[in-house]
C-alpha positions in Angstrom: 59.3 -26.0 44.5 60.9 -28.2 47.4 59.3 -27.8 50.7 62.4 -27.4 52.8 61.8 -23.7 52.9 61.4 -22.3 56.5 58.1 -19.6 56.2 57.9 -17.9 58.4 54.8 -17.1 61.2 52.3 -14.4 61.7 55.3 -11.8 62.2 55.4 -11.8 58.1 56.4 -13.1 55.1 60.2 -15.2 55.6 62.1 -16.4 53.5 64.9 -18.6 55.2 67.3 -21.8 54.8 65.5 -24.3 56.6 67.0 -25.8 59.2 67.5 -29.4 57.8 69.6 -27.8 55.1 71.2 -25.3 57.8 72.5 -28.7 59.2 73.5 -30.0 55.9 75.4 -27.0 55.0 77.5 -27.3 58.2 77.7 -31.1 57.9 79.6 -31.1 54.3 81.9 -28.0 55.2 82.8 -30.3 58.6 83.4 -33.4 56.3 85.3 -31.2 53.6 87.4 -30.4 57.0 87.9 -33.8 58.0 88.3 -35.2 54.9 91.6 -32.7 54.5 93.0 -33.5 57.4 92.8 -37.5 56.5 94.5 -36.6 53.2 97.0 -34.5 55.2 97.6 -38.0 57.4 95.9 -36.5 60.2 92.2 -35.9 61.6 93.6 -32.9 64.1 92.2 -29.6 61.9 94.4 -26.9 60.4 94.0 -23.8 61.1 92.1 -23.0 58.4 89.9 -26.0 58.5 88.9 -24.5 62.2 88.2 -20.9 61.7 85.8 -22.5 58.4 84.1 -24.9 60.6 83.4 -21.7 63.1 82.0 -20.0 60.3 79.7 -22.6 59.4 78.5 -22.9 63.3 77.9 -19.2 63.6 76.1 -19.3 60.1 74.0 -21.9 61.5 73.2 -19.9 64.5 72.0 -16.7 62.1 75.5 -15.2 63.3 76.1 -13.8 59.9 78.5 -10.5 60.1 80.7 -13.2 62.3 80.4 -16.2 59.8 81.6 -13.5 56.7 84.7 -12.4 58.8 85.8 -16.3 59.6 85.1 -17.1 56.1 86.9 -14.5 55.2 90.0 -15.2 57.4 89.6 -19.2 56.3 90.0 -18.8 52.7 93.7 -17.2 52.4 94.7 -19.9 55.5 93.1 -22.5 53.1 94.9 -21.8 50.2 98.3 -21.5 52.0 97.5 -25.3 52.6 96.9 -26.1 49.7 93.1 -27.0 50.9 91.3 -25.4 47.1 87.9 -27.0 47.5 86.9 -25.8 51.4 88.3 -22.5 50.3 85.7 -22.4 47.5 82.9 -24.2 49.8 83.7 -20.9 52.4 84.0 -18.5 49.0 80.5 -19.5 48.3 78.8 -19.5 51.5 80.6 -15.7 52.0 79.1 -14.5 49.3 75.6 -16.0 49.5 75.6 -14.1 53.2 76.8 -11.4 51.7 73.8 -11.5 49.7 71.2 -12.2 51.9 72.5 -9.1 54.4 72.4 -6.7 51.3 68.9 -8.2 50.6 67.3 -7.8 53.9 69.1 -4.8 55.5 66.8 -3.3 57.3 65.6 -3.6 61.4 61.9 -2.9 61.9 62.4 0.3 63.6 64.4 1.5 60.5 61.2 0.0 57.7 59.5 2.5 60.3 61.9 5.6 59.7 61.9 5.0 55.9 57.6 5.1 56.1 58.0 8.5 57.7 61.1 9.8 55.4 58.6 8.6 52.4 55.2 9.1 53.5 55.7 12.4 56.2 51.9 12.2 56.3 51.4 9.5 57.4 49.3 8.2 60.4 50.9 6.0 63.5 48.4 3.1 62.8 49.3 3.3 58.7 53.1 2.9 60.0 51.8 0.1 61.9 49.9 -1.6 59.4 52.6 -0.8 56.9 55.8 -2.4 58.5 53.1 -5.7 59.9 51.6 -6.8 56.9 52.2 -10.7 56.2 53.5 -10.0 53.2 56.5 -8.1 53.7 59.6 -10.4 52.7 61.9 -10.8 55.3 64.8 -13.1 57.3 65.6 -13.8 60.6 69.5 -13.2 61.3 71.5 -11.7 63.9 68.6 -12.4 66.7 66.2 -10.1 64.8 64.1 -10.0 61.8 65.4 -8.1 58.6 63.1 -6.6 55.7 63.6 -6.4 52.1 65.4 -3.5 50.6 62.6 -2.5 48.3 59.7 -3.1 51.3 59.2 0.7 50.6 59.2 0.8 46.5 56.5 -2.1 47.3 53.7 -0.6 49.3 52.2 1.6 46.4 51.2 -2.0 44.8 49.5 -3.0 48.2 48.0 0.2 49.3 46.4 2.0 46.1 45.8 5.1 47.6 49.6 5.4 47.8 49.9 4.6 43.6 46.7 6.9 42.9 48.4 10.4 45.0 51.7 9.8 43.3 50.8 12.8 40.6 54.5 12.2 38.4 53.8 8.4 38.6 50.2 8.8 37.4 51.1 10.7 34.5 53.7 8.2 33.3 51.0 5.7 33.5 48.5 7.1 31.6 51.1 7.9 29.3 52.7 4.3 28.9 48.8 3.3 28.9 47.7 5.6 25.7 50.9 4.7 23.8 49.8 1.2 24.0 46.4 1.5 23.2 47.8 3.4 20.1 49.5 0.7 19.0 46.8 -1.3 19.7 44.3 0.4 17.5 47.5 0.4 14.7 47.3 -3.3 14.5 43.7 -4.1 13.9 44.8 -3.1 10.1 47.6 -5.6 10.3 45.4 -8.8 8.8 47.0 -12.1 9.3 50.9 -11.0 9.9 52.1 -12.0 13.5 55.2 -10.1 13.6 54.4 -6.5 12.4 56.2 -3.2 12.4 59.6 -3.9 13.5 61.9 -1.7 15.6 65.7 -1.6 15.5 68.5 -0.9 18.2 71.8 -0.5 19.3 73.3 -1.4 22.7 76.5 -0.6 24.0 77.8 -2.4 27.1 80.6 -0.3 28.4 82.7 -1.6 31.6 85.9 0.6 32.9 86.9 -0.7 36.4 90.1 0.9 38.1 92.8 -1.6 38.5 93.3 -1.1 42.0 89.6 -2.8 42.3 90.4 -5.4 41.1 92.7 -8.4 42.4 96.2 -8.5 41.1 96.4 -12.1 39.9 93.5 -15.0 38.7 91.2 -15.3 35.8 88.6 -13.2 35.8 85.3 -14.5 33.9 82.6 -12.1 32.4 79.7 -12.9 31.2 77.7 -9.8 28.8 74.0 -10.5 28.0 73.3 -10.1 24.4 70.2 -10.2 21.9 69.3 -13.9 20.7 67.6 -14.3 17.0 64.0 -15.9 18.1 60.7 -15.1 16.7 59.8 -11.5 16.9 63.9 -11.0 17.0 65.9 -10.8 14.3 68.9 -9.0 12.5 71.3 -9.6 15.6 74.5 -8.4 15.0 77.8 -8.2 17.2 79.3 -4.7 15.7 82.4 -3.9 17.7 84.2 -5.4 20.4 87.3 -4.2 22.5 89.2 -5.8 23.4 88.5 -8.8 21.1 91.2 -10.9 22.4 89.8 -11.4 25.8 85.9 -12.7 24.4 86.9 -16.5 23.9 83.7 -17.7 22.2 81.8 -16.5 19.5 78.6 -14.8 20.7 75.7 -16.9 21.3 72.8 -15.1 19.4 71.3 -18.1 18.3 71.5 -20.1 21.3 69.1 -20.7 24.0 70.8 -17.5 25.8 72.4 -14.6 24.5 76.1 -14.2 25.8 79.5 -12.9 24.8 82.5 -15.0 27.7 85.5 -12.7 28.1 88.5 -14.3 29.8 90.7 -11.3 31.8 93.9 -12.4 32.7 94.9 -10.0 35.6 98.3 -10.9 36.3 98.4 -9.5 32.8 96.5 -6.3 33.3 98.6 -3.1 34.2 95.8 -0.5 33.2 92.5 -0.2 34.8 90.0 -2.9 32.8 87.9 -1.4 30.1 85.3 -3.7 27.8 83.1 -2.0 24.9 80.9 -4.5 22.8 78.2 -2.9 20.6 75.0 -5.0 19.3 71.9 -4.4 16.8 69.1 -6.2 16.8 65.3 -5.7 14.9 62.3 -6.1 17.5 59.0 -6.5 15.7 55.4 -6.1 17.1 53.1 -9.7 17.8 50.2 -9.8 17.2 48.2 -13.1 17.0 44.6 -13.8 15.7 44.1 -17.2 17.3 41.3 -19.3 15.9 40.7 -21.4 18.7 39.3 -24.0 16.1 42.6 -24.4 14.4 44.8 -25.3 16.9 46.7 -28.6 16.2 47.2 -31.7 18.3 50.3 -31.3 20.6 53.3 -33.7 20.2 53.6 -35.0 23.3 56.8 -37.3 22.5 58.5 -33.6 20.7 61.6 -32.4 22.4 60.1 -28.6 22.6 56.4 -30.3 24.3 58.6 -32.5 26.8 61.2 -29.5 27.4 58.4 -26.7 28.3 55.7 -29.0 29.8 58.7 -30.1 32.8 59.4 -28.3 36.3 63.1 -26.8 35.9 64.7 -24.5 38.2 62.8 -21.3 39.6 59.8 -22.7 37.1 58.2 -25.6 40.2 55.2 -27.3 39.7 54.2 -28.5 43.3 50.8 -30.7 44.1 49.3 -27.2 45.1 50.1 -25.4 41.8 48.6 -28.5 39.8 45.1 -27.8 41.7 45.0 -24.2 41.7 45.6 -24.6 37.8 42.5 -26.7 37.8 40.6 -24.9 39.8 41.0 -21.7 37.7 40.8 -23.3 34.0 37.8 -25.7 35.1 36.2 -27.5 32.6 37.8 -25.4 29.6 40.2 -28.3 27.4 41.0 -25.6 24.9 45.1 -24.8 25.5 44.4 -20.9 24.1 41.3 -20.4 26.4 42.7 -21.9 29.0 45.7 -19.7 29.2 43.6 -17.0 29.2 41.8 -17.9 32.0 45.5 -18.3 33.6 46.4 -14.5 32.7 43.6 -13.4 33.9 43.5 -14.6 36.8 46.9 -13.2 37.4 46.1 -9.7 36.4 43.3 -9.5 38.7 44.8 -11.7 42.1 48.8 -11.7 42.3 49.8 -8.6 43.7 53.0 -6.9 41.7 55.8 -6.9 43.9 59.4 -6.6 44.2 61.4 -9.4 44.6 64.2 -10.7 46.5 65.1 -12.9 43.2 69.1 -13.6 44.6 68.0 -15.5 47.4 65.9 -17.8 45.3 67.0 -21.1 43.9 69.9 -22.0 43.3 71.0 -20.2 46.5 68.5 -21.4 48.5 66.0 -24.5 48.5 63.1 -22.1 47.6 61.9 -22.1 43.8 59.9 -18.9 42.8 56.8 -20.0 41.2 55.8 -21.6 44.7 57.2 -18.4 46.1 54.4 -16.7 44.3 51.6 -19.4 44.7 51.8 -19.5 48.7 51.7 -15.5 48.9 50.1 -14.4 45.8 52.6 -11.4 44.9 55.4 -11.3 42.5 57.1 -8.8 40.3 57.4 -9.5 36.5 59.4 -12.5 36.2 57.8 -13.9 39.2 54.5 -13.7 38.0 55.4 -14.7 34.7 56.7 -18.0 36.1 53.9 -18.8 38.1 51.7 -18.3 34.7 54.3 -20.9 32.9 54.2 -23.2 36.2 50.3 -23.2 35.9 50.5 -24.1 31.8 52.5 -26.6 32.3 50.9 -28.3 35.1 48.1 -28.5 32.6 50.3 -29.9 29.5 50.5 -26.6 27.6 54.2 -25.6 26.6 55.3 -22.6 28.1 58.2 -20.2 29.4 59.5 -17.6 30.7 61.3 -15.1 28.3 62.6 -11.6 28.7 66.1 -9.5 29.0 65.1 -5.7 28.6 62.1 -3.6 28.1 62.9 -0.5 26.3 59.4 1.5 27.3 61.5 4.7 28.3 63.7 4.6 25.8 66.6 2.6 28.0 67.0 -0.8 28.6 65.4 -1.9 32.0 65.3 -5.3 33.1 61.8 -7.7 32.1 60.6 -10.5 31.5 57.2 -12.1 30.5 55.7 -15.5 29.4 54.8 -17.4 26.2 52.6 -20.4 25.2 53.3 -22.5 22.6 49.9 -23.3 20.3 50.1 -25.9 17.5 49.6 -24.1 14.0 50.5 -20.3 16.0 54.1 -20.8 17.4 54.8 -19.0 20.7 52.3 -16.5 22.0 53.4 -13.9 23.9 51.5 -12.9 27.7 53.0 -10.1 29.7 51.0 -10.1 33.2 52.5 -7.7 35.0 52.5 -5.4 32.3 48.6 -5.5 31.8 48.3 -4.9 35.6 49.9 -1.2 34.5 46.3 -0.5 33.5 44.8 -1.3 37.0 47.2 1.6 38.2 45.7 4.5 36.7 42.9 5.8 38.9 41.0 7.8 36.3 41.1 5.3 33.2 37.7 3.6 31.4 36.7 0.7 32.4 36.8 0.3 28.2 40.5 1.5 27.9 41.4 -1.0 31.4 39.3 -4.0 29.4 41.4 -3.0 25.8 45.0 -2.5 27.4 44.4 -5.7 29.6 43.2 -8.0 26.2 46.7 -6.4 24.6 48.9 -7.7 26.4 47.6 -11.7 25.8 48.6 -12.8 22.4 50.2 -9.2 21.5 53.0 -7.4 22.5 55.0 -4.0 21.4 58.1 -3.8 19.7 59.8 -2.2 22.7 61.4 -5.3 24.3 65.2 -7.2 23.9 64.8 -10.7 24.4 68.3 -12.3 25.9 67.2 -15.9 27.3 64.3 -18.2 26.0 63.4 -19.2 29.4 64.9 -19.0 32.7 67.6 -20.8 34.7 69.1 -21.4 31.2 72.7 -22.3 31.8 75.6 -20.0 31.2 77.6 -20.5 27.6 80.0 -21.9 29.0 79.0 -22.5 32.2 79.9 -21.3 35.4 82.2 -23.4 38.3 80.2 -21.7 40.9 76.8 -19.7 41.4 76.7 -16.1 39.8 74.9 -13.4 41.5 71.7 -14.0 39.6 72.3 -17.0 37.8 68.4 -17.3 37.1 68.2 -14.0 34.7 71.0 -12.7 32.9 70.3 -9.0 32.6 73.6 -7.2 34.0 77.4 -8.6 33.8 77.5 -12.4 35.1 81.0 -12.8 36.9 83.0 -15.3 38.2 86.6 -15.2 39.6 89.5 -18.5 39.2 90.2 -17.5 43.0 88.0 -17.9 46.3 88.7 -14.3 47.8 85.1 -13.5 50.2 85.4 -10.2 47.8 82.2 -9.8 46.1 83.3 -8.9 42.3 80.3 -8.8 40.8 79.3 -5.9 42.8 82.5 -4.1 41.7 81.2 -4.6 37.9 78.3 -3.8 38.4 78.9 -0.5 39.8 81.4 0.5 37.0 79.4 -1.6 34.2 77.2 1.1 31.8 74.6 0.3 29.0 73.4 2.6 26.5 70.4 2.3 24.2 70.2 3.8 21.2 66.8 3.4 18.7 67.9 3.4 14.9 65.7 3.9 12.1 64.4 0.9 10.1 66.6 0.3 7.1 
């Protein structure tokens, strides 16, 4: 990862645009303003250009609310002036600031109030400790530190006493562990089969948006995530699409990412927006029995090897990550055993933490793998990108794959990792799920070890793969930055006219996603 990010001091773990990057963004906006003035034959800036420049300066000063107001005022003026390029830049900047403020909404006093509300018996000493930890995600703006929206849900992962005291959560964890251990026991009789015991599911996207919540003109671009055929997942079929006329490309069920792409001509939309898409897919359990002596040699000239050993997007490979990977594996040269050492390290040392994904690349210069490395914390996707980065650092092809898990019978976002072994293929690894066994207070050491073992080179069938790796380009590509380009687990949205309106939130609030388990045919 680029080192341009600003890592705050002992007040906590901070994420921010670097000062140099802030200055660059302001400079770019000023250049756009001046270039538009030159095209018009005059250096005097227009009203829209003046507002855009004011907004950029306010953004650099950390006055985000005022900057958003100026951007919103500038955009319609710029469009009237024919300066679409600068209007689009203002729209992107406004959206970024909305996202930052929504991701880090709480002041320190508000965090303390939420702690008291969630844990009424917490002592003053505990509140002080929990709200001042160096591992709290935070962002500086408007003259003070603001804290991550999931600060409170993250506390039980940092202070295990809170985890053990939650009786309802303990019951849920015990049930999940028991279910997975029963799967592991059943797999013992599967012989050499890698893909076994398939489960079939149906998913239904429903989007129903009131007409008055959408613009009157322009084109709304939508990408709905769908399953892909890959390895353990087969039989992907799009059963129905309503209305079919808005879907502009065949669904990409056999590519790197599964998407159904729609274009909605808003000028023709007289009623509420309604889209429904139904799909089915089959997902197999995975059970790999690897003979370390039968692993072939990597073809280092192959496209697969080159793609999956290179840095990409949020899977950055810094010198520090290379050194960490080498330190963990030591003299081990067998890729299977080396990958297991990396897996064990993450399970034992990286704290699970919900992450502010939307403020990482490409919205800022912070890459997830480096963030996890620096602070030794991360959720399912972040941990998996760290595992992937360390594998790649050692010359082991790896990727962060996923989409959704279905442990509860509903689609819930989840990512895991895979590493590639010649003669075996892609081996599943789920570090964050492996950690679940450590959350159960009264689990035996034997069951804990068995659960952690299962999550390396084995997997349940309660999954749905949408993309083979993170940071895969949309099909067709977006013109700007969608809400979370790294992982498409909800509809991705883009509007053809700059507006300073965060339509991604409007779409998400009016989207439902149903899951149905089917009988295997």
